[in-house]
C-alpha positions in Angstrom: -55.9 -49.5 -56.3 -58.7 -47.4 -55.7 -62.1 -49.2 -54.7 -65.2 -48.1 -55.3 -68.5 -49.5 -52.9 -71.9 -50.0 -54.8 -75.2 -50.5 -52.1 -77.0 -51.3 -55.2 -78.0 -55.3 -53.9 -78.0 -53.7 -50.1 -81.3 -54.7 -48.0 -80.6 -52.1 -45.5 -79.2 -48.9 -47.4 -78.6 -46.9 -44.4 -77.2 -49.6 -42.3 -75.1 -50.6 -44.6 -73.6 -46.9 -45.8 -73.2 -46.4 -42.2 -71.1 -49.5 -42.1 -69.0 -48.4 -45.6 -68.4 -45.2 -43.8 -66.6 -46.7 -41.4 -64.2 -48.3 -43.8 -61.0 -47.0 -46.2 -63.2 -47.7 -49.3 -62.3 -44.5 -51.5 -66.0 -44.2 -53.0 -69.5 -44.8 -52.8 -70.5 -45.8 -56.4 -74.2 -45.0 -56.6 -76.0 -46.4 -59.2 -78.7 -44.5 -60.8 -81.6 -46.5 -63.1 -84.3 -44.6 -65.1 -86.3 -48.5 -65.6 -85.7 -46.7 -69.7 -81.8 -47.1 -70.6 -82.0 -50.3 -68.1 -85.1 -52.5 -66.8 -84.8 -52.1 -63.1 -85.1 -48.5 -61.4 -83.7 -46.8 -58.5 -84.6 -44.6 -55.5 -85.7 -41.4 -57.0 -83.3 -38.2 -55.7 -85.7 -36.7 -53.1 -85.0 -40.2 -51.1 -80.7 -39.9 -52.8 -80.1 -37.0 -51.6 -80.6 -37.7 -47.9 -77.0 -40.1 -48.5 -75.2 -37.6 -46.8 -76.5 -38.1 -43.2 -75.2 -41.8 -43.5 -71.5 -41.4 -45.0 -69.0 -38.5 -45.8 -67.4 -40.8 -48.3 -67.2 -39.1 -52.0 -69.7 -40.1 -54.4 -68.9 -42.2 -57.6 -72.3 -41.4 -59.9 -73.4 -43.8 -62.4 -76.0 -42.9 -64.4 -78.0 -45.9 -66.1 -80.2 -43.5 -67.4 -81.5 -42.4 -71.6 -81.6 -38.6 -70.5 -78.3 -37.6 -68.1 -78.9 -33.7 -68.7 -82.2 -34.3 -66.4 -80.0 -35.8 -63.5 -76.4 -34.1 -63.9 -77.5 -30.9 -61.8 -79.6 -32.5 -59.4 -76.3 -35.3 -58.2 -73.6 -32.5 -58.7 -75.5 -30.6 -55.6 -73.9 -34.0 -53.3 -70.7 -34.7 -52.4 -69.7 -35.9 -55.7 -66.1 -36.9 -57.0 -67.4 -38.1 -61.0 -70.6 -38.2 -62.7 -70.7 -40.9 -65.0 -73.3 -41.8 -68.2 -73.1 -43.8 -70.8 -71.7 -43.0 -74.0 -74.4 -44.6 -75.4 -77.0 -42.1 -75.1 -78.9 -40.6 -77.6 -78.6 -36.8 -76.1 -75.9 -34.9 -77.0 -72.8 -36.2 -74.9 -70.4 -33.3 -75.1 -72.6 -30.9 -74.2 -73.3 -33.4 -70.9 -69.6 -33.2 -70.1 -69.4 -30.1 -70.5 -72.5 -29.5 -67.9 -70.5 -31.9 -65.3 -67.0 -30.0 -66.1 -68.9 -26.9 -65.0 -69.8 -28.2 -62.0 -65.6 -28.6 -60.9 -67.0 -32.5 -60.8 -65.0 -35.3 -62.9 -66.5 -36.7 -66.0 -67.1 -40.0 -67.1 -68.4 -42.0 -69.8 -70.2 -45.6 -69.6 -68.8 -48.4 -72.3 -71.4 -51.6 -72.1 -69.6 -55.1 -72.9 -71.1 -55.1 -76.4 -70.0 -51.6 -77.3 -66.6 -50.6 -79.4 -64.4 -49.2 -77.9 -64.0 -46.7 -80.6 -67.2 -44.7 -79.4 -64.5 -43.0 -76.8 -62.1 -41.9 -79.1 -63.9 -38.4 -79.9 -64.6 -37.7 -76.1 -60.9 -38.8 -74.9 -59.8 -35.3 -73.9 -63.2 -34.3 -71.8 -62.7 -36.9 -69.9 -61.7 -38.2 -66.0 -62.9 -41.3 -66.2 -64.5 -44.5 -68.5 -66.2 -47.0 -66.7 -66.1 -50.4 -68.4 -69.1 -52.8 -67.8 -67.7 -56.2 -66.5 -71.7 -56.9 -66.9 -74.5 -55.9 -68.7 -76.2 -53.1 -66.8 -78.5 -53.0 -64.3 -78.8 -55.6 -62.2 -76.2 -56.5 -58.9 -74.6 -59.9 -58.9 -73.8 -60.6 -62.1 -71.0 -62.6 -63.2 -67.7 -60.9 -64.8 -67.9 -61.4 -68.7 -65.6 -63.3 -70.6 -63.8 -60.5 -73.0 -63.7 -57.5 -70.4 -60.1 -58.2 -69.5 -59.1 -57.7 -73.1 -61.7 -53.9 -72.9 -59.5 -52.7 -70.2 -56.3 -53.3 -72.2 -57.9 -52.2 -75.3 -58.8 -49.0 -73.5 -55.8 -48.7 -71.7 -53.7 -48.6 -75.3 -55.9 -46.3 -76.3 -55.8 -43.5 -73.5 -51.8 -43.8 -73.4 -51.9 -43.5 -77.2 -54.0 -40.1 -76.8 -51.7 -38.8 -73.9 -54.8 -38.1 -71.7 -54.8 -38.3 -68.0 -58.0 -40.6 -67.6 -58.8 -42.9 -64.8 -60.5 -46.6 -65.5 -62.9 -48.1 -63.4 -64.3 -51.4 -63.5 -68.0 -52.5 -62.6 -69.9 -55.7 -62.6 -68.9 -58.7 -61.2 -65.6 -57.4 -59.7 -64.3 -59.7 -57.0 -61.0 -61.5 -55.5 -61.0 -63.9 -58.1 -61.9 -61.4 -60.8 -59.6 -58.7 -60.2 -56.6 -60.7 -61.5 -58.4 -59.9 -65.0 -58.6 -56.1 -64.0 -54.5 -55.2 -63.4 -54.7 -52.2 -66.2 -57.6 -50.3 -64.1 -57.0 -47.4 -61.8 -60.5 -48.1 -59.5 -62.5 -51.4 -58.9 -66.2 -50.5 -57.9 -67.8 -53.7 -56.1 -70.9 -54.5 -55.2 -72.8 -57.9 -53.6 -68.9 -58.8 -53.4 -68.5 -56.5 -50.7 -72.5 -55.7 -49.3 -73.8 -59.5 -49.1 -70.4 -60.0 -46.4 -69.6 -59.8 -43.1 -66.8 -58.0 -42.9 -66.6 -54.7 -45.6 -63.4 -53.9 -44.6 -61.8 -57.3 -45.4 -63.3 -57.4 -48.6 -62.0 -53.5 -49.8 -58.4 -54.7 -49.1 -58.7 -57.7 -50.5 -59.6 -55.9 -53.7 -56.4 -53.5 -53.1 -53.7 -56.0 -53.0 
């Protein structure tokens, strides 16, 4: 199991990024919020672009924004492995997926807890990652929602039936207890479980087992 660490709940981002850089975490999960798609707002790109000064880890960028097309070219400049935006946006989804691909970056779609899995079907051949939200997006430290396990399993069945090569990433409420519900996933994204601890590596390792 791969692990992606979110620093959304960090009180000292530069310090925590440096500490994460000293672990074997696979990715740094970068949450981007515009205050529209979700109520909260994260730091602007002119601040976020300095992330390379604190970590050399590949980035797993999660756009919780109304207009992904404005953000994709910016985050494509960084050390980015995946750029994921929400299937619930009103922008042209295919156009945005193609834009991500044009930068030779993995393209992903995130799906909210109350969104039907079937909405992903038209885009499956173009996806490198599906980000399943285990919480309502927009805030760190929430509890893992009931029904997430079934959603993960449903999406795994969908991927297998369409014979596509797409990773499943689970984000929200992930910890040592809830990882048992994520057996069909490829990547676990954890935020406060790692960042709020005294030993980042210990928490990361506990998610891999």
